[in-house]
C-alpha positions as a LaTeX table, in Angstrom:
\begin{tabular}{lrrr}
\hline
Residue & $x$ (\AA) & $y$ (\AA) & $z$ (\AA) \\
\hline
Met1 & $-16.95$ & 1.74 & 23.32 \\
Ser2 & $-16.77$ & 5.54 & 23.34 \\
Gly3 & $-13.11$ & 5.38 & 22.28 \\
Thr4 & $-11.50$ & 3.67 & 19.33 \\
Ala5 & $-10.44$ & 0.31 & 20.82 \\
Gly6 & $-14.00$ & $-0.96$ & 21.31 \\
Pro7 & $-15.37$ & $-0.26$ & 17.83 \\
Val8 & $-12.17$ & $-1.51$ & 16.18 \\
Thr9 & $-12.36$ & $-4.75$ & 18.19 \\
Val10 & $-15.98$ & $-5.28$ & 17.19 \\
Val11 & $-15.17$ & $-4.73$ & 13.51 \\
Val12 & $-12.18$ & $-7.10$ & 13.67 \\
Leu13 & $-14.26$ & $-9.82$ & 15.35 \\
Ala14 & $-17.00$ & $-9.38$ & 12.73 \\
Ile15 & $-14.44$ & $-9.71$ & 9.93 \\
Val16 & $-12.94$ & $-12.86$ & 11.50 \\
Ala17 & $-16.39$ & $-14.40$ & 11.93 \\
Leu18 & $-17.31$ & $-13.63$ & 8.33 \\
Trp19 & $-13.94$ & $-15.03$ & 7.25 \\
Tyr20 & $-14.61$ & $-18.35$ & 9.01 \\
Val21 & $-18.09$ & $-18.59$ & 7.52 \\
Ser22 & $-16.75$ & $-17.87$ & 4.02 \\
Ala23 & $-13.92$ & $-20.39$ & 4.44 \\
Ala24 & $-16.37$ & $-23.09$ & 5.50 \\
Ala25 & $-18.74$ & $-22.33$ & 2.63 \\
Leu26 & $-15.98$ & $-22.35$ & $-0.01$ \\
Asn27 & $-14.00$ & $-25.34$ & 1.28 \\
Thr28 & $-16.84$ & $-27.70$ & 2.19 \\
Pro29 & $-17.63$ & $-28.81$ & $-1.41$ \\
Phe30 & $-13.99$ & $-29.80$ & $-1.95$ \\
Gln31 & $-13.94$ & $-31.68$ & 1.34 \\
Arg32 & $-17.09$ & $-33.57$ & 0.33 \\
Asp33 & $-15.37$ & $-34.57$ & $-2.92$ \\
Ile34 & $-12.47$ & $-35.93$ & $-0.88$ \\
Tyr35 & $-14.86$ & $-38.03$ & 1.18 \\
Lys36 & $-16.59$ & $-39.23$ & $-1.98$ \\
Arg37 & $-13.33$ & $-40.38$ & $-3.58$ \\
Ala38 & $-12.40$ & $-42.16$ & $-0.36$ \\
Asp39 & $-15.82$ & $-43.88$ & $-0.24$ \\
Arg40 & $-16.57$ & $-42.25$ & 3.09 \\
Val41 & $-20.25$ & $-41.69$ & 3.72 \\
Asn42 & $-22.27$ & $-40.37$ & 6.65 \\
Val43 & $-19.41$ & $-38.24$ & 7.94 \\
Pro44 & $-20.48$ & $-36.30$ & 11.07 \\
Val45 & $-20.87$ & $-32.56$ & 10.64 \\
Ser46 & $-18.29$ & $-31.89$ & 13.35 \\
Gln47 & $-15.72$ & $-34.00$ & 11.49 \\
Leu48 & $-16.61$ & $-32.27$ & 8.22 \\
Leu49 & $-16.07$ & $-28.82$ & 9.73 \\
Thr50 & $-12.79$ & $-29.89$ & 11.36 \\
Asp51 & $-11.40$ & $-31.33$ & 8.13 \\
Thr52 & $-12.64$ & $-28.32$ & 6.18 \\
Met53 & $-10.77$ & $-25.91$ & 8.45 \\
Phe54 & $-7.50$ & $-27.82$ & 8.20 \\
Gln55 & $-7.18$ & $-28.56$ & 4.49 \\
Glu56 & $-3.63$ & $-28.46$ & 3.15 \\
Arg57 & $-4.55$ & $-26.39$ & 0.09 \\
Pro58 & $-7.91$ & $-24.79$ & 0.80 \\
Val59 & $-9.77$ & $-22.58$ & $-1.63$ \\
Met60 & $-9.91$ & $-20.00$ & 1.15 \\
Pro61 & $-7.72$ & $-20.62$ & 4.20 \\
Ala62 & $-9.17$ & $-20.08$ & 7.66 \\
Pro63 & $-7.73$ & $-17.31$ & 9.86 \\
His64 & $-5.90$ & $-19.74$ & 12.16 \\
Gln65 & $-4.15$ & $-21.32$ & 9.16 \\
Val66 & $-2.88$ & $-17.94$ & 8.00 \\
Ile67 & $-1.76$ & $-17.03$ & 11.52 \\
Val68 & 0.16 & $-20.29$ & 11.86 \\
Glu69 & 1.80 & $-19.69$ & 8.46 \\
Ile70 & 2.83 & $-16.17$ & 9.46 \\
Trp71 & 4.24 & $-17.47$ & 12.75 \\
Asn72 & 6.20 & $-20.23$ & 11.01 \\
Thr73 & 7.65 & $-17.85$ & 8.41 \\
Thr74 & 8.54 & $-15.05$ & 10.82 \\
Val75 & 9.34 & $-16.31$ & 14.32 \\
Glu76 & 10.44 & $-19.81$ & 13.29 \\
Lys77 & 12.69 & $-18.67$ & 10.44 \\
Lys78 & 15.88 & $-16.63$ & 10.45 \\
Ile79 & 15.46 & $-13.15$ & 9.01 \\
Thr80 & 18.17 & $-13.88$ & 6.42 \\
Ser81 & 16.39 & $-17.02$ & 5.24 \\
Lys82 & 14.65 & $-16.79$ & 1.88 \\
Arg83 & 11.75 & $-18.65$ & 3.46 \\
Ser84 & 11.33 & $-15.86$ & 6.00 \\
Leu85 & 8.38 & $-13.54$ & 5.43 \\
Ile86 & 10.30 & $-10.78$ & 7.20 \\
Tyr87 & 13.09 & $-11.11$ & 4.62 \\
His88 & 10.62 & $-10.74$ & 1.75 \\
Thr89 & 8.87 & $-7.87$ & 3.52 \\
Gly90 & 12.20 & $-6.05$ & 3.84 \\
Ile91 & 12.82 & $-6.40$ & 0.09 \\
Thr92 & 9.43 & $-4.90$ & $-0.72$ \\
Leu93 & 9.84 & $-2.22$ & 1.95 \\
Ser94 & 13.08 & $-0.94$ & 0.41 \\
Ser95 & 11.53 & $-0.34$ & $-3.01$ \\
Thr96 & 8.38 & 1.06 & $-1.38$ \\
Leu97 & 10.28 & 3.68 & 0.61 \\
Leu98 & 12.52 & 4.68 & $-2.31$ \\
Gly99 & 9.55 & 5.01 & $-4.64$ \\
Phe100 & 7.60 & 6.94 & $-2.00$ \\
Leu101 & 10.43 & 9.42 & $-1.46$ \\
Leu102 & 10.87 & 9.95 & $-5.20$ \\
Gly103 & 7.11 & 10.23 & $-5.74$ \\
Thr104 & 6.67 & 12.70 & $-2.87$ \\
Ala105 & 9.51 & 14.90 & $-4.11$ \\
Leu106 & 8.18 & 14.79 & $-7.68$ \\
Gly107 & 4.63 & 15.55 & $-6.54$ \\
Ile108 & 5.73 & 18.55 & $-4.47$ \\
Leu109 & 7.82 & 19.98 & $-7.32$ \\
Leu110 & 4.98 & 19.55 & $-9.81$ \\
Ala111 & 2.51 & 21.17 & $-7.41$ \\
Ile112 & 4.77 & 24.19 & $-6.86$ \\
Gly113 & 5.18 & 24.62 & $-10.62$ \\
Ile114 & 1.45 & 24.28 & $-11.29$ \\
Val115 & 0.48 & 26.79 & $-8.59$ \\
His116 & 2.97 & 29.43 & $-9.71$ \\
Ser117 & 2.65 & 28.98 & $-13.48$ \\
Arg118 & $-0.60$ & 29.30 & $-15.38$ \\
Val119 & 1.02 & 27.58 & $-18.37$ \\
Leu120 & 1.91 & 24.50 & $-16.32$ \\
Asp121 & $-1.53$ & 24.53 & $-14.73$ \\
Lys122 & $-3.28$ & 24.42 & $-18.10$ \\
Ser123 & $-0.85$ & 22.07 & $-19.84$ \\
Leu124 & 0.56 & 19.76 & $-17.16$ \\
Met125 & $-2.35$ & 19.08 & $-14.83$ \\
Pro126 & $-4.51$ & 17.29 & $-17.45$ \\
Trp127 & $-1.59$ & 15.00 & $-18.30$ \\
Ile128 & $-1.01$ & 14.20 & $-14.62$ \\
Ile129 & $-4.64$ & 13.19 & $-14.26$ \\
Ser130 & $-4.60$ & 11.22 & $-17.52$ \\
Ser131 & $-1.51$ & 9.30 & $-16.46$ \\
Gln132 & $-3.47$ & 7.60 & $-13.69$ \\
Thr133 & $-6.00$ & 6.14 & $-16.14$ \\
Ile134 & $-3.36$ & 3.74 & $-17.50$ \\
Pro135 & $-3.55$ & 0.36 & $-15.70$ \\
Ile136 & $-0.40$ & $-0.20$ & $-13.68$ \\
Leu137 & $-0.33$ & $-3.87$ & $-14.73$ \\
Ala138 & 0.04 & $-2.69$ & $-18.34$ \\
Ile139 & 2.72 & $-0.09$ & $-17.76$ \\
Ala140 & 4.82 & $-2.00$ & $-15.20$ \\
Pro141 & 6.35 & $-4.46$ & $-17.72$ \\
Met142 & 7.11 & $-1.56$ & $-20.06$ \\
Ile143 & 9.02 & 0.28 & $-17.33$ \\
Ile144 & 10.95 & $-2.87$ & $-16.41$ \\
Val145 & 11.88 & $-3.64$ & $-20.03$ \\
Val146 & 12.93 & $-0.07$ & $-20.87$ \\
Leu147 & 15.09 & 0.33 & $-17.77$ \\
Asn148 & 16.68 & $-3.09$ & $-18.24$ \\
Ala149 & 17.50 & $-2.13$ & $-21.85$ \\
Val150 & 19.59 & 0.80 & $-20.59$ \\
Gly151 & 21.28 & $-1.33$ & $-17.94$ \\
Ile152 & 19.16 & $-0.36$ & $-14.94$ \\
Ser153 & 17.89 & $-3.29$ & $-12.89$ \\
Gly154 & 17.31 & $-4.33$ & $-9.32$ \\
Leu155 & 15.72 & $-1.92$ & $-6.88$ \\
Leu156 & 15.27 & 1.16 & $-9.07$ \\
Pro157 & 12.80 & $-0.25$ & $-11.66$ \\
Lys158 & 10.43 & $-1.37$ & $-8.91$ \\
Ala159 & 10.85 & 1.97 & $-7.16$ \\
Met160 & 9.96 & 3.78 & $-10.39$ \\
Ile161 & 6.63 & 1.95 & $-10.51$ \\
Ser162 & 6.00 & 2.99 & $-6.91$ \\
Thr163 & 6.91 & 6.55 & $-7.86$ \\
Tyr164 & 4.43 & 6.46 & $-10.72$ \\
Leu165 & 1.59 & 5.58 & $-8.34$ \\
Ser166 & 2.58 & 7.72 & $-5.36$ \\
Phe167 & 3.34 & 11.08 & $-7.00$ \\
Phe168 & $-0.26$ & 11.68 & $-8.11$ \\
Pro169 & $-1.99$ & 12.03 & $-4.70$ \\
Val170 & 0.89 & 14.17 & $-3.43$ \\
Ala171 & 0.74 & 16.46 & $-6.46$ \\
Val172 & $-3.04$ & 16.90 & $-6.27$ \\
Gly173 & $-3.02$ & 17.35 & $-2.48$ \\
Met174 & $-0.23$ & 19.90 & $-2.57$ \\
Val175 & $-1.92$ & 21.89 & $-5.35$ \\
Lys176 & $-5.04$ & 22.06 & $-3.20$ \\
Gly177 & $-3.01$ & 22.99 & $-0.14$ \\
Leu178 & $-0.90$ & 25.67 & $-1.80$ \\
Arg179 & $-4.07$ & 27.28 & $-3.14$ \\
Ser180 & $-5.91$ & 27.09 & 0.19 \\
Pro181 & $-4.81$ & 30.46 & 1.70 \\
Glu182 & $-7.65$ & 32.95 & 1.71 \\
Val183 & $-7.57$ & 35.89 & $-0.68$ \\
Ile184 & $-7.40$ & 38.38 & 2.19 \\
His185 & $-4.21$ & 36.72 & 3.43 \\
Met186 & $-2.62$ & 36.83 & $-0.01$ \\
Asp187 & $-3.58$ & 40.51 & $-0.30$ \\
Leu188 & $-1.94$ & 41.12 & 3.06 \\
Met189 & 1.30 & 39.58 & 1.81 \\
His190 & 1.15 & 41.85 & $-1.24$ \\
Thr191 & 0.60 & 44.82 & 1.06 \\
Tyr192 & 3.81 & 43.89 & 2.86 \\
Ser193 & 5.56 & 43.77 & $-0.55$ \\
Ala194 & 6.40 & 40.11 & 0.00 \\
Thr195 & 8.07 & 38.30 & $-2.85$ \\
Arg196 & 6.68 & 35.07 & $-4.30$ \\
Leu197 & 9.29 & 33.11 & $-2.37$ \\
Gln198 & 8.39 & 34.82 & 0.90 \\
Ala199 & 4.68 & 34.27 & 0.32 \\
Phe200 & 5.43 & 30.63 & $-0.40$ \\
Trp201 & 7.46 & 29.96 & 2.74 \\
Lys202 & 5.43 & 32.06 & 5.17 \\
Leu203 & 1.88 & 31.51 & 3.89 \\
Arg204 & 1.34 & 28.90 & 1.19 \\
Leu205 & 3.56 & 26.15 & 2.60 \\
Pro206 & 2.20 & 26.26 & 6.19 \\
Tyr207 & $-1.33$ & 26.09 & 4.79 \\
Ala208 & $-0.35$ & 23.12 & 2.61 \\
Val209 & 1.28 & 20.99 & 5.34 \\
Pro210 & $-1.96$ & 19.26 & 6.50 \\
Phe211 & $-2.85$ & 18.53 & 2.87 \\
Leu212 & 0.65 & 17.17 & 2.30 \\
Phe213 & 0.46 & 14.66 & 5.14 \\
Thr214 & $-2.99$ & 13.48 & 4.07 \\
Ser215 & $-1.81$ & 12.92 & 0.52 \\
Met216 & 1.38 & 11.24 & 1.77 \\
Lys217 & $-0.71$ & 8.62 & 3.57 \\
Ile218 & $-2.48$ & 7.79 & 0.31 \\
Gly219 & 0.81 & 7.92 & $-1.57$ \\
Met220 & 2.48 & 5.49 & 0.85 \\
Ala221 & $-0.25$ & 2.89 & 0.36 \\
Ala222 & $-0.08$ & 3.38 & $-3.41$ \\
Ser223 & 3.71 & 3.07 & $-3.30$ \\
Leu224 & 3.45 & $-0.31$ & $-1.59$ \\
Val225 & 1.01 & $-1.52$ & $-4.24$ \\
Gly226 & 3.44 & $-0.34$ & $-6.92$ \\
Ala227 & 6.35 & $-2.18$ & $-5.31$ \\
Ile228 & 4.39 & $-5.44$ & $-5.17$ \\
Val229 & 3.15 & $-5.05$ & $-8.74$ \\
Gly230 & 6.70 & $-4.26$ & $-9.86$ \\
Glu231 & 7.88 & $-7.63$ & $-8.54$ \\
Leu232 & 5.36 & $-9.59$ & $-10.62$ \\
Pro233 & 6.54 & $-9.05$ & $-14.24$ \\
Thr234 & 10.22 & $-9.38$ & $-13.31$ \\
Gly235 & 9.93 & $-12.94$ & $-12.08$ \\
Ala236 & 11.43 & $-11.76$ & $-8.82$ \\
Val237 & 12.59 & $-14.39$ & $-6.36$ \\
Ala238 & 12.29 & $-12.09$ & $-3.33$ \\
Gly239 & 9.64 & $-9.74$ & $-2.03$ \\
Leu240 & 5.96 & $-10.02$ & $-1.16$ \\
Gly241 & 5.10 & $-9.95$ & $-4.85$ \\
Ala242 & 7.36 & $-12.96$ & $-5.39$ \\
Arg243 & 5.63 & $-14.77$ & $-2.52$ \\
Leu244 & 2.24 & $-14.07$ & $-4.10$ \\
Leu245 & 3.50 & $-15.25$ & $-7.49$ \\
Ala246 & 5.04 & $-18.45$ & $-6.11$ \\
Gly247 & 1.91 & $-19.18$ & $-4.12$ \\
Ser248 & $-0.29$ & $-18.83$ & $-7.20$ \\
Tyr249 & 2.02 & $-21.08$ & $-9.26$ \\
Tyr250 & 1.94 & $-23.94$ & $-6.76$ \\
Gly251 & $-1.58$ & $-23.46$ & $-5.40$ \\
Gln252 & $-0.35$ & $-22.46$ & $-1.95$ \\
Thr253 & $-3.31$ & $-20.33$ & $-0.93$ \\
Val254 & $-2.17$ & $-20.13$ & 2.69 \\
Gln255 & 1.11 & $-18.60$ & 1.52 \\
Ile256 & $-0.78$ & $-16.11$ & $-0.64$ \\
Trp257 & $-3.01$ & $-14.98$ & 2.20 \\
Ser258 & $-0.12$ & $-14.69$ & 4.65 \\
Ala259 & 1.72 & $-12.44$ & 2.20 \\
Leu260 & $-1.43$ & $-10.36$ & 1.72 \\
Leu261 & $-1.88$ & $-9.90$ & 5.46 \\
Met262 & 1.77 & $-8.98$ & 5.87 \\
Ala263 & 1.40 & $-6.39$ & 3.10 \\
Ala264 & $-1.68$ & $-4.97$ & 4.82 \\
Phe265 & 0.16 & $-4.82$ & 8.15 \\
Leu266 & 3.14 & $-3.12$ & 6.50 \\
Ala267 & 0.92 & $-0.53$ & 4.83 \\
Gly268 & $-0.95$ & 0.16 & 8.06 \\
Ser269 & 2.31 & 0.57 & 9.98 \\
Leu270 & 3.78 & 2.99 & 7.44 \\
Val271 & 0.61 & 5.07 & 7.29 \\
Ala272 & 0.44 & 5.13 & 11.10 \\
Leu273 & 4.07 & 6.31 & 11.20 \\
Ile274 & 3.20 & 9.19 & 8.88 \\
Gly275 & 0.27 & 9.99 & 11.18 \\
Val276 & 2.60 & 10.21 & 14.19 \\
Ile277 & 4.97 & 12.51 & 12.30 \\
Glu278 & 1.99 & 14.60 & 11.17 \\
Lys279 & 0.70 & 15.01 & 14.71 \\
His280 & 4.13 & 16.05 & 16.00 \\
Thr281 & 4.71 & 18.45 & 13.09 \\
Leu282 & 1.32 & 20.16 & 13.36 \\
Lys283 & 1.77 & 20.49 & 17.10 \\
Arg284 & 5.14 & 22.20 & 16.58 \\
Met285 & 3.49 & 24.53 & 14.07 \\
Gly286 & 0.74 & 25.45 & 16.53 \\
Met287 & $-1.98$ & 23.60 & 14.63 \\
Ala288 & $-4.46$ & 21.07 & 15.97 \\
Gly289 & $-2.94$ & 17.62 & 15.49 \\
\hline
\end{tabular}
């Protein structure tokens, strides 16, 4: 328990237990209605719990139902099948990664401009912050419609929504990182007659690397949310967003929850990958990983 495996296991078991309790509480009234319509009375509690946990369209599916659905739509289906959850995950992953790369590049460029220009700092930073107050569900259809009007469709519109969400944490984190060098260190660079470019590469950027990786983890999660949201207003037929939409249309709650868990797993994997790269990079730079 002194490491990470023990506490994580305890938390996971607690979540699963709470999940089962919640599923039983939410699904039992519907199961009682089924018994009532079938004129079944005095049903044993054990039978009630069993039927509650295996409803075809439960209000809240039990964990084992979601696991079975994930197994059937991953292992039991070909990756190229449109019924495969891996296929839909790959569609969402492509727009997530493209949006994340564009958002990270945009955030870094904005941060560099803000740090080195007082005009951009006073004029641009408030607009960057204000942009995040607009609900993504309101702006996503606008982005899709505008880009479709100019003949741009497919992957890029969804990636642009991911870019919109992911650039903000990177920009804010990089601004903080580029401004983190101590005054005495900046004065030392001036003593050496270092140019702005030299001070950037040799002092500001190394200081900003830990901030960059931290903000990239947040940006990656936000990018995935943007990709899923981008699939909703387009009526997409592929992607995790399309699975969520189809599940809500036809009342397939098990399908909805399986797509949600797959999205959570995908986000966790991508963030963990950034963490591995961060540890390796900081180690190469002589910093504590």
